[in-house]
Each structure stands twice: as C-alpha cells, then as structure tokens.
VMD Tcl script that draws the C-alpha trace (Angstrom):
set ca {
  {-31.81 12.97 19.00}
  {-32.00 12.10 15.33}
  {-34.21 13.33 12.46}
  {-36.70 10.80 10.86}
  {-34.31 8.50 8.90}
  {-34.85 6.67 5.74}
  {-32.66 3.92 4.15}
  {-31.68 6.36 1.40}
  {-29.92 8.47 4.07}
  {-27.15 5.92 4.41}
  {-24.39 4.88 2.19}
  {-23.22 2.16 4.67}
  {-25.07 -0.89 5.83}
  {-24.26 -3.92 7.87}
  {-26.59 -6.79 7.53}
  {-27.45 -9.25 10.33}
  {-29.96 -11.91 11.32}
  {-31.56 -11.92 14.74}
  {-30.49 -14.84 16.88}
  {-32.49 -16.73 19.39}
  {-30.07 -15.89 22.09}
  {-30.92 -12.19 21.51}
  {-34.62 -12.25 22.23}
  {-36.28 -11.90 25.73}
  {-39.41 -13.45 27.30}
  {-41.51 -11.11 25.31}
  {-40.02 -12.86 22.16}
  {-38.48 -9.50 20.87}
  {-34.93 -8.44 20.90}
  {-33.77 -7.46 24.38}
  {-33.12 -3.69 24.38}
  {-29.50 -3.82 25.23}
  {-28.54 -5.87 22.16}
  {-29.35 -2.92 19.78}
  {-26.37 -1.17 21.17}
  {-24.30 -4.29 20.32}
  {-25.88 -4.20 16.82}
  {-24.83 -0.63 16.22}
  {-21.31 -1.30 17.68}
  {-20.93 -4.24 15.31}
  {-22.05 -2.05 12.41}
  {-19.36 0.69 13.36}
  {-16.67 -1.99 13.12}
  {-17.63 -2.89 9.51}
  {-17.86 1.02 8.90}
  {-14.03 1.06 9.45}
  {-13.78 -1.62 6.91}
  {-15.79 0.32 4.42}
  {-13.31 3.19 4.96}
  {-10.54 0.78 4.00}
  {-9.14 1.37 7.48}
  {-7.77 -1.67 9.58}
  {-8.87 -0.17 13.10}
  {-5.76 -0.93 15.16}
  {-3.16 -0.08 12.61}
  {-5.04 3.08 11.47}
  {-5.38 4.36 15.05}
  {-1.61 3.72 15.63}
  {-0.95 5.62 12.46}
  {-3.19 8.62 13.67}
  {-1.56 8.49 17.10}
  {-4.91 8.38 18.90}
  {-8.02 6.21 19.60}
  {-11.77 6.48 19.75}
  {-13.68 6.36 23.10}
  {-17.46 6.35 23.39}
  {-18.79 9.36 25.31}
  {-22.51 9.01 24.70}
  {-24.95 6.47 23.00}
  {-28.57 7.27 22.70}
  {-31.21 4.86 21.48}
  {-34.72 5.54 20.30}
  {-37.13 2.74 19.77}
  {-39.78 2.66 17.16}
  {-40.71 -1.04 16.83}
  {-39.18 -4.29 17.85}
  {-37.15 -6.88 15.92}
  {-37.93 -10.63 16.35}
  {-36.04 -13.82 16.01}
  {-34.74 -14.67 12.56}
  {-35.52 -11.10 11.27}
  {-32.91 -9.97 8.63}
  {-32.02 -6.49 9.57}
  {-29.86 -3.69 7.83}
  {-27.95 -1.42 10.10}
  {-27.12 1.98 8.56}
  {-24.32 4.08 10.00}
  {-23.35 7.62 9.09}
  {-20.79 10.12 10.22}
  {-22.97 13.26 10.53}
  {-20.44 15.73 12.26}
  {-16.76 15.96 13.18}
  {-16.00 18.47 15.87}
  {-12.70 19.52 17.35}
  {-12.31 16.21 19.09}
  {-15.67 14.57 18.69}
  {-17.22 12.42 16.00}
  {-20.89 12.06 15.80}
  {-22.56 8.94 14.05}
  {-26.27 8.40 13.36}
  {-27.54 4.94 12.95}
  {-30.72 3.42 11.76}
  {-31.83 -0.31 12.08}
  {-34.16 -1.32 9.22}
  {-36.31 -4.48 8.64}
  {-37.00 -3.94 4.93}
  {-37.62 -0.27 4.66}
  {-39.17 0.05 8.08}
  {-37.13 1.98 10.66}
  {-37.13 0.01 13.92}
  {-34.42 1.70 16.05}
  {-32.26 4.83 15.62}
  {-29.33 5.83 17.55}
  {-26.68 8.74 17.88}
  {-23.15 7.61 18.92}
  {-20.68 10.23 20.15}
  {-16.95 9.38 20.12}
  {-13.98 11.29 21.43}
  {-10.58 11.18 19.68}
  {-8.03 10.88 22.48}
  {-4.49 9.95 23.47}
  {-4.68 6.22 24.20}
  {-2.19 6.63 26.98}
  {-4.00 9.26 28.99}
  {-7.43 9.00 27.39}
  {-7.45 12.87 27.18}
  {-8.97 14.37 24.08}
  {-6.98 15.71 21.14}
  {-7.99 17.21 17.81}
  {-9.39 14.95 15.11}
  {-6.60 14.71 12.56}
  {-7.36 16.48 9.38}
  {-6.81 13.34 7.21}
  {-9.49 11.35 9.31}
  {-11.92 14.35 9.06}
  {-11.37 14.23 5.24}
  {-11.88 10.49 5.09}
  {-15.22 10.75 6.76}
  {-16.36 13.69 4.65}
  {-15.21 12.13 1.39}
  {-16.87 8.68 2.09}
  {-20.21 10.08 3.06}
  {-19.94 12.21 -0.07}
  {-19.49 8.93 -2.34}
  {-15.76 9.11 -2.75}
  {-13.39 6.17 -3.22}
  {-11.54 4.95 -0.22}
  {-8.58 3.45 -2.04}
  {-5.90 4.40 -4.54}
  {-4.64 1.73 -7.12}
  {-0.99 2.16 -8.20}
  {1.22 0.01 -10.45}
  {4.99 0.17 -10.70}
  {8.19 -1.55 -10.12}
  {9.56 -3.51 -7.07}
  {11.85 -0.49 -6.47}
  {8.86 1.84 -6.12}
  {6.33 -0.30 -4.43}
  {8.22 -3.10 -2.94}
  {8.44 -1.84 0.54}
  {4.74 -1.80 1.21}
  {3.88 -4.86 -0.99}
  {6.51 -6.88 0.87}
  {5.19 -5.96 4.16}
  {1.74 -6.99 3.35}
  {2.95 -10.28 1.64}
  {5.00 -11.09 4.84}
  {1.89 -10.58 7.06}
  {-0.35 -12.71 4.87}
  {1.86 -15.44 3.28}
  {4.61 -15.89 5.80}
  {2.98 -14.96 9.21}
  {-0.65 -15.99 8.52}
  {-0.26 -18.86 6.05}
  {2.99 -19.97 7.42}
  {4.68 -20.15 3.96}
  {8.55 -20.58 4.42}
  {10.34 -17.20 3.95}
  {12.59 -18.79 1.31}
  {9.55 -19.69 -0.93}
  {8.00 -16.22 -0.82}
  {10.74 -14.11 -2.38}
  {12.06 -14.85 -5.82}
  {13.69 -13.31 -8.86}
  {10.32 -12.35 -10.47}
  {9.85 -9.50 -7.95}
  {12.68 -7.55 -9.48}
  {11.38 -7.85 -13.19}
  {7.57 -8.08 -12.70}
  {5.00 -5.35 -12.60}
  {3.56 -4.77 -9.19}
  {0.26 -3.31 -8.07}
  {-0.83 -2.09 -4.55}
  {-4.00 -0.60 -3.26}
  {-3.55 2.00 -0.68}
  {-6.07 3.55 1.79}
  {-6.36 7.09 2.38}
  {-3.64 6.99 5.11}
  {-1.34 5.50 2.52}
  {-1.20 2.08 4.04}
  {-0.88 -0.80 1.55}
  {-3.99 -2.92 1.87}
  {-3.74 -5.20 -1.26}
  {-1.08 -6.22 -3.71}
  {-0.36 -8.61 -6.58}
  {2.13 -8.89 -9.49}
  {2.19 -9.62 -13.06}
  {5.05 -11.47 -15.04}
  {5.44 -12.75 -18.44}
  {4.56 -16.57 -18.72}
  {5.25 -17.08 -22.44}
  {4.20 -15.61 -25.63}
  {1.02 -13.55 -25.16}
  {0.40 -15.00 -21.63}
  {0.71 -13.11 -18.40}
  {0.90 -14.68 -14.89}
  {-0.70 -12.94 -11.92}
  {0.47 -13.94 -8.54}
  {1.39 -12.88 -4.97}
  {-2.16 -11.56 -4.45}
  {-2.75 -10.67 -0.95}
  {-5.32 -8.57 1.01}
  {-5.02 -7.29 4.52}
  {-6.66 -9.81 6.77}
  {-9.13 -7.27 8.30}
  {-10.39 -5.87 5.01}
  {-11.10 -8.95 2.88}
  {-14.39 -8.96 0.88}
  {-14.07 -5.25 0.39}
  {-13.28 -5.30 -3.33}
  {-9.62 -4.37 -2.82}
  {-8.18 -7.64 -4.29}
  {-10.51 -7.41 -7.25}
  {-9.42 -3.87 -7.87}
  {-5.73 -5.06 -7.89}
  {-6.63 -7.84 -10.22}
  {-8.40 -5.57 -12.74}
  {-5.40 -3.15 -12.64}
  {-3.02 -6.16 -13.43}
  {-5.29 -7.50 -16.21}
  {-5.30 -4.06 -17.86}
  {-1.56 -3.82 -17.75}
  {-1.39 -7.29 -19.34}
  {-3.95 -6.37 -22.15}
  {-2.11 -3.03 -22.68}
  {1.15 -4.98 -23.40}
  {-0.48 -7.31 -25.72}
  {-1.18 -10.43 -23.70}
  {-4.12 -12.47 -24.81}
  {-4.56 -14.50 -21.69}
  {-3.81 -14.37 -17.97}
  {-3.11 -17.32 -15.91}
  {-2.61 -17.77 -12.08}
  {-2.14 -20.51 -9.36}
  {-5.16 -20.13 -7.02}
  {-5.33 -21.48 -3.62}
  {-8.28 -23.76 -3.53}
  {-9.83 -21.72 -0.64}
  {-9.53 -18.56 -2.95}
  {-11.05 -20.39 -6.08}
  {-14.47 -18.92 -5.81}
  {-12.95 -15.48 -5.58}
  {-11.17 -15.79 -8.90}
  {-14.20 -17.54 -10.39}
  {-16.24 -14.47 -9.82}
  {-13.63 -12.49 -11.78}
  {-14.04 -14.71 -14.71}
  {-11.23 -17.24 -14.28}
  {-11.81 -20.91 -15.06}
  {-9.95 -23.94 -13.64}
  {-7.43 -25.45 -16.04}
  {-5.91 -28.96 -15.30}
  {-5.79 -30.88 -12.00}
  {-5.16 -29.57 -8.47}
  {-1.72 -29.60 -7.13}
  {0.24 -28.62 -4.01}
  {2.43 -25.58 -3.79}
  {4.15 -24.62 -0.51}
  {1.98 -27.41 1.00}
  {-1.19 -25.64 0.02}
  {-3.75 -27.07 -2.33}
  {-3.80 -24.91 -5.60}
  {-5.27 -25.06 -8.93}
  {-4.32 -23.23 -12.16}
  {-6.93 -20.71 -13.54}
  {-7.10 -18.94 -16.65}
  {-8.94 -15.93 -18.15}
  {-8.82 -14.71 -21.81}
  {-8.54 -10.92 -22.02}
  {-10.51 -10.23 -25.10}
  {-13.90 -10.69 -23.31}
  {-13.16 -7.46 -21.30}
  {-12.31 -5.27 -24.07}
}
mol new
graphics top color blue
foreach p $ca { graphics top sphere $p radius 0.5 }
foreach p [lrange $ca 0 end-1] q [lrange $ca 1 end] { graphics top cylinder $p $q radius 0.2 }
display resetview
C-alpha cells in the first residue's frame, strides 16, 4: 500500500487528541476511528491549500468521491494520546487523486493509509478529468509553494472581490447593518486582498489616512472556512508595508474584542478604553512602524 513513512515525508499535519469515546474495550482506539482521523485531516488539508471546499468545487465544476480507503496498522493509539496526522498528495491521474497518510505519536508511525478519490460530475457522479489548475495546486503545495497571492490596489480594481467577502463576513455572518459597512473611505483608501490559486478572494483589508503620519487599517475580513491560516496576517503585513512606504510612523485600528488576541500577536497594543461600534465591543489598538524596519 504505502512505503515506510517518516514525519519528514509530510508538509501537512493535522493535530488531534484521542477522546475517551474513541477507545474500545481493549482501551485502544477502535479501528474504524482511524479512517475518521484521516478524513478529518483531509478537511484541514484543503484549508492548507487555501481552498474553501464547497466554493472551490463549485468553481471547478466537480466534486471528489472516495473510491478506495486502505489502512495499515503498526501500533495502537490510546486515550489522551496527542497525534499528528500527516497527509500528502502523491499522485494525480486522469480523474483520480491519491493521498498517503501517516498517523504519528511523536515520531512513531502508528497507522498509515492510502485514500483514492475520483473527481466527478456532482450531478451524475461520473468521473471527469482533474482540472489542470487543481493538479497544479497539489503539485505546487507538495513542492513547498505558496497557496495565496497578495495584491494591493484601488477599490476600482479590487472592490468586487473585497466587497463580496466583506458582505459575507460582516453583513451576513456578523449581522452588521448594510448601511454601516460601506462608506466614502472605500473610494479613497488602499485595499488589499489575498487570493487563492483559483483567484477567489479569501482575505481583505484597507488602509486610510488618519492624520499626520498615522494610518488606519480597517475592514479586515477572512473567509470563514480559512481563518487561522495566516491569510489575515499576510493582508495586515502588506497594509503595514504600504503605510510605511508612504511615510506613516504608526498604524491604528479598531479591533473587535474577539479579534484582540490576533492583533496582539501582530504587535498591536490596546489604546484607551473599550467601546461599541455597530453594537459590537471594540478597542483601539496601535502599532509603531519603526520596529519592523
């Protein structure tokens, strides 16, 4: 089925902890759960490709169906074990895609698998050729390539994609009133989007002038399925670089309190007291730019 695997064979890992409900009377993980572990890892593999699965498949006019799943057991996992599930695309045929997986406890390989998917028409479930763009995404990811493109520009050039994502995140997900989302700053601000390899906008933000030498970053949004993938941070760094290039000495933003830890990790510090904006708790945060020179 698979060659002897080592952790170094994999670029992608999904980490999980064995739960009590997943062990059997022998106090080891019930064998059927290993397939669940690998299937869960595959879901995160798509996030590593910066592809929101449902939207990506719609764009590609197909879907993936499991044709074969093979498991090989070397040792057992037990309750509370912390496991790393590695997944790797090893072959793309005409309509088939083959993944190898390895489940590790530390550096020890416990279970390996081979998953064979078929790319097919979702209406008829008949196979069709794997699109070249998807084939290239697999190849480039496994070769260490980047799965996103960062672009800055005007609202005229980037507004369509940025607006669609902002509508999905702020208006539909967070229920911010439509009239509060759109303002005159869009037309004059610098916008940034992150696009995946299908050209879909997966993160966005904007930069406006907020006074002499101060830039204000706002409207930062990341696709719901792709958060914690570094896309928002990449947009922030691009906007900060643009602010620095035009001579700003500091950037400021109004952070939702739920996002405060995200901005803190990027070097932003709270300033002033919390306040409400669009009925959502916020706090102003600031970051000097000279520390990133």
